[in-house]
C-alpha positions in Angstrom: 35.9 -7.7 -38.4 34.9 -10.1 -35.6 36.8 -7.9 -33.1 34.8 -4.9 -34.2 31.5 -6.8 -33.8 32.5 -8.0 -30.3 33.6 -4.5 -29.3 30.3 -3.1 -30.5 28.3 -5.7 -28.6 30.3 -5.0 -25.4 29.6 -1.3 -25.8 25.9 -1.9 -26.2 25.8 -4.2 -23.2 27.7 -1.6 -21.1 25.3 1.1 -22.3 22.4 -1.1 -21.4 23.7 -1.8 -18.0 24.6 1.8 -17.3 21.1 3.0 -18.4 19.5 0.5 -16.0 21.9 1.5 -13.2 21.1 5.2 -13.6 17.4 4.4 -13.9 17.6 2.4 -10.6 19.3 5.2 -8.8 16.5 7.6 -9.5 13.7 5.0 -9.5 10.8 5.1 -7.0 9.1 1.8 -8.0 10.0 -1.6 -9.4 10.9 -1.7 -13.0 7.8 -3.6 -14.1 5.6 -0.8 -12.6 7.8 2.0 -14.1 7.7 0.4 -17.6 3.9 0.2 -17.2 3.8 3.9 -16.3 5.7 4.7 -19.6 4.4 2.2 -22.0 1.2 0.8 -20.5 -2.5 1.8 -20.2 -3.3 5.1 -18.6 -5.6 4.9 -15.6 -7.8 7.6 -17.0 -8.7 5.2 -19.9 -8.9 1.9 -18.1 -10.6 2.9 -14.8 -13.2 5.3 -16.2 -16.7 4.2 -15.3 -15.6 1.3 -13.1 -17.1 0.8 -9.6 -14.3 0.9 -7.0 -14.8 0.2 -3.3 -12.1 1.8 -1.2 -11.6 0.9 2.5 -9.7 3.2 4.7 -10.9 6.1 2.5 -11.0 8.8 5.2 -7.3 9.7 5.3 -3.8 9.0 3.9 -3.4 6.8 0.9 -7.2 5.9 0.9 -8.2 9.6 0.7 -5.8 10.3 -2.1 -7.0 7.2 -3.9 -10.5 8.6 -3.8 -9.4 11.9 -5.3 -7.4 10.4 -8.2 -10.0 7.7 -8.9 -12.7 10.4 -9.1 -10.6 12.4 -11.6 -10.3 9.1 -13.6 -14.1 8.9 -13.7 -14.5 5.9 -11.5 -17.7 5.5 -9.5 -16.8 5.3 -5.8 -17.9 3.5 -2.6 -16.0 5.1 0.2 -15.6 3.2 3.5 -14.0 3.8 6.9 -15.2 4.2 10.5 -15.6 8.0 10.5 -18.7 8.9 8.4 -18.1 12.6 8.8 -14.6 12.3 7.3 -16.0 10.2 4.5 -18.5 12.9 3.7 -15.7 15.4 3.6 -13.7 13.2 1.2 -16.8 12.9 -1.0 -17.3 16.6 -1.2 -13.6 17.1 -2.2 -14.0 14.4 -4.8 -17.0 16.2 -6.3 -15.1 19.5 -6.3 -12.1 17.9 -8.0 -13.8 15.9 -10.7 -16.8 15.8 -13.1 -18.6 13.2 -11.0 -22.1 13.8 -9.8 -23.4 13.2 -6.3 -24.9 9.9 -7.2 -21.6 8.6 -8.5 -20.1 8.5 -5.0 -21.6 6.6 -2.1 -20.5 6.7 1.6 -20.6 3.4 3.4 -19.3 3.4 7.0 -17.3 0.2 7.8 -15.4 -1.1 10.7 -13.0 -3.9 9.7 -12.9 -5.2 13.3 -16.7 -5.9 13.2 -16.6 -8.9 11.0 -20.2 -9.9 11.7 -21.3 -6.8 9.8 -19.2 -7.5 6.7 -21.7 -9.6 4.8 -24.4 -6.9 5.2 -21.9 -4.1 4.3 -20.9 -6.0 1.2 -24.5 -6.5 0.0 -25.0 -2.8 0.6 -21.9 -2.0 -1.5 -23.1 -4.2 -4.3 -26.5 -2.6 -4.3 -25.0 0.9 -4.7 -24.2 0.4 -8.4 -25.3 -3.2 -9.0 -21.7 -4.6 -8.9 -18.1 -4.0 -7.8 -15.3 -3.9 -10.4 -12.4 -3.2 -8.0 -12.0 -3.7 -4.3 -9.1 -1.8 -2.8 -8.2 -3.1 0.7 -6.5 -0.1 2.2 -7.8 0.0 5.8 -5.4 -0.7 8.6 -3.1 0.7 11.3 0.6 0.7 11.9 2.7 0.2 15.0 5.6 2.0 16.8 6.8 0.0 19.8 9.5 -2.3 21.0 8.4 -6.0 21.2 9.6 -6.5 24.8 7.4 -3.6 26.0 4.3 -4.4 23.8 1.1 -6.0 25.1 -0.2 -9.1 23.4 -3.5 -7.2 23.0 -1.8 -4.9 20.5 -0.6 -7.9 18.4 -4.1 -9.3 18.5 -5.7 -6.0 17.4 -3.2 -5.7 14.6 -4.0 -9.1 13.3 -7.7 -8.6 13.7 -7.7 -5.3 11.9 -5.0 -5.6 9.2 -5.2 -9.3 8.4 -8.6 -10.8 9.4 -10.6 -7.7 8.6 -9.1 -7.5 5.1 -9.6 -11.3 4.6 -13.2 -11.0 5.8 -14.1 -8.3 3.3 -12.3 -10.1 0.5 -14.2 -13.3 1.2 -17.5 -11.5 1.0 -16.6 -9.7 -2.3 -14.8 -12.6 -4.1 -17.9 -14.8 -4.8 -19.5 -11.8 -6.5 -16.5 -11.4 -8.7 -16.2 -15.1 -9.5 -19.8 -15.2 -10.4 -19.3 -12.3 -12.8 -15.9 -13.8 -14.0 -14.1 -10.5 -13.7 -12.8 -8.0 -11.1 -9.8 -6.8 -9.2 -8.8 -7.1 -5.6 -6.0 -4.8 -4.7 -4.5 -4.9 -1.2 -2.2 -2.3 0.3 0.5 -4.3 2.1 3.9 -2.7 2.8 7.6 -3.2 2.3 7.2 -4.5 5.9 5.2 -7.4 4.3 8.4 -9.1 3.1 11.2 -7.4 5.1 12.0 -7.1 8.7 11.1 -3.8 10.3 12.2 -2.9 13.8 9.5 -1.2 16.0 6.8 -2.8 13.9 6.9 -6.5 14.8 3.1 -6.9 14.9 2.4 -4.6 11.9 5.0 -6.5 9.9 3.6 -9.8 10.9 0.1 -8.7 9.8 1.5 -7.6 6.4 3.5 -10.8 6.0 0.2 -12.7 6.6 -1.5 -10.6 3.9 1.2 -11.4 1.4 1.0 -15.1 2.1 -2.8 -15.1 1.9 -3.1 -13.2 -1.4 -0.2 -14.9 -3.1 -1.9 -18.2 -2.3 -5.3 -17.0 -3.3 -3.9 -15.9 -6.7 -2.8 -19.4 -7.4 -6.3 -20.7 -6.5 -7.9 -18.5 -9.0 -6.2 -19.7 -12.1 -9.6 -20.7 -13.5 -10.6 -17.0 -13.4 -8.0 -15.3 -15.6 -9.9 -12.0 -15.6 -9.8 -11.6 -11.8 -6.7 -9.7 -10.7 -5.2 -10.2 -7.3 -2.7 -7.5 -6.7 -0.6 -6.4 -3.6 0.9 -3.0 -3.2 4.1 -2.7 -1.1 4.8 1.0 -0.3 7.7 2.3 1.6 7.4 5.4 3.8 4.6 7.7 2.4 3.5 11.1 3.7 0.4 10.4 5.7 -1.0 10.3 9.2 -0.3 6.6 9.6 2.3 7.2 12.4 -0.1 9.4 14.5 -2.6 6.6 14.3 -0.2 3.8 15.1 -0.5 1.3 17.9 2.1 1.6 20.6 2.9 -0.5 23.7 -0.8 -0.5 24.9 -4.0 -0.3 23.0 -5.0 3.1 24.3 -1.6 4.8 24.0 -0.7 7.0 21.0 2.5 8.2 19.3 3.7 11.4 20.7 4.6 13.0 17.4 4.6 12.2 13.7 8.2 13.1 13.0 9.7 14.4 9.8 7.7 13.8 6.6 10.0 15.4 4.1 12.0 12.4 3.2 8.9 10.3 2.6 7.3 9.8 -0.8 4.4 12.2 -1.6 1.1 10.5 -1.3 0.1 11.7 -4.8 3.0 10.0 -6.4 2.4 6.7 -4.6 -1.3 6.6 -5.5 -0.6 7.5 -9.2 1.8 4.5 -9.4 -0.8 2.3 -7.7 -3.5 3.3 -10.3 -1.0 2.6 -13.1 -0.4 -0.9 -11.7 -4.2 -1.6 -11.3 -4.8 -0.3 -14.9 -2.1 -2.6 -16.2 -2.8 -5.7 -14.1 0.5 -5.7 -12.2 0.3 -8.4 -9.5 2.8 -7.0 -7.0 4.0 -3.4 -6.8 7.0 -2.1 -5.0 6.6 1.7 -4.5 9.4 3.4 -2.6 12.1 6.0 -2.9 15.7 5.2 -2.5 17.2 3.7 -0.4 14.0 1.8 0.5 13.7 0.5 -3.1 17.2 -0.9 -2.9 16.2 -2.7 0.3 13.3 -4.3 -1.5 15.6 -5.7 -4.2 18.2 -6.7 -1.5 15.6 -8.7 0.4 14.5 -10.4 -2.7 17.8 -11.3 -4.3 20.6 -11.0 -1.6 18.9 -11.5 1.7 22.2 -12.1 3.6 23.3 -8.6 2.6 19.8 -7.2 3.5 20.1 -8.7 7.0 23.4 -7.0 7.6 22.2 -3.6 6.5 18.8 -4.0 8.3 20.5 -5.0 11.6 22.8 -2.0 11.6 20.2 0.5 10.7 17.6 -1.2 12.8 19.8 -0.9 15.9 20.2 2.8 15.3 16.4 3.2 14.8 15.6 1.5 18.1 18.2 3.5 20.0 16.7 6.7 18.6 13.2 5.6 19.4 14.1 4.8 23.0 15.9 8.1 23.4 12.7 10.0 22.3 14.1 10.9 18.9 12.5 10.7 15.5 13.0 7.0 14.7 11.5 7.3 11.2 14.0 9.7 9.7 17.0 8.3 11.6 18.2 6.5 8.5 18.6 9.7 6.5 18.8 12.8 8.6 20.4 13.8 11.8 17.5 13.3 14.3 16.3 16.1 16.5 14.9 15.6 20.0 11.1 15.8 20.2 9.8 18.8 22.0 6.7 18.8 24.1 
């Protein structure tokens, strides 16, 4: 009898482990976030009517966030440097949702101009009387080798990605602590906790964000209704590469490279909204094998270093040869054509 019970338990454990292994193979986010997407609150229910301020809303993840939030019924404040692009995004939001013109406000914002952030935040609050959710999405990436990169590029990355985000957060946070509620969601990156070749400055700025918001979260224990959440996406289909810094401030990336192996922006944003609706503090959103790298860096860093060094060497070699560095891990790279 005891042998039968033990055998049954072993079978159940094996089935449990096999189920999780299969789930991990096909997963595109951490298990906490995936469970929330199945069993948690739906964004359409939790985010409807909330006032959401999105920075970097003119393209990429920020643009798709605007569309999906509009369909959820959130009232939006859209910010970025390019006002014409913000107006385009607003028109698309209205076309794709039941929102009215007065439910979406355009507020041009330059994260590098920190002296304007107090005034911009007051204007954002005046739009609807309060801010429920701040999504720090604005920023730029990098594609260059450290030995060839100007220090000015590193300064610009820290000024934009880190200090610009911190500045806006510090302006909004007193408003939320006074109300006793709110969410501050910051788009970091897998590069925020893992080493990424060709992105030393970008990775440093995202590491800084991770440290800042992890520390801020612990300071706000007296405000249990204020969510501090960081989002760590892997490669996502967007124009982030075209807009990336290179060796010098005024140089640009020659070509975007292959986008097919990257996660669709719609899926990434849907998972983000699930995380926000369910109060997830840190979200890993990436297709395999990037998700495996996330877990490796967290739990077996020695193994992660071995894999990263091997793949990173190949990535740098391809980049220097004028090949598509981004897809070098997964597909046979093709030479760039002029």
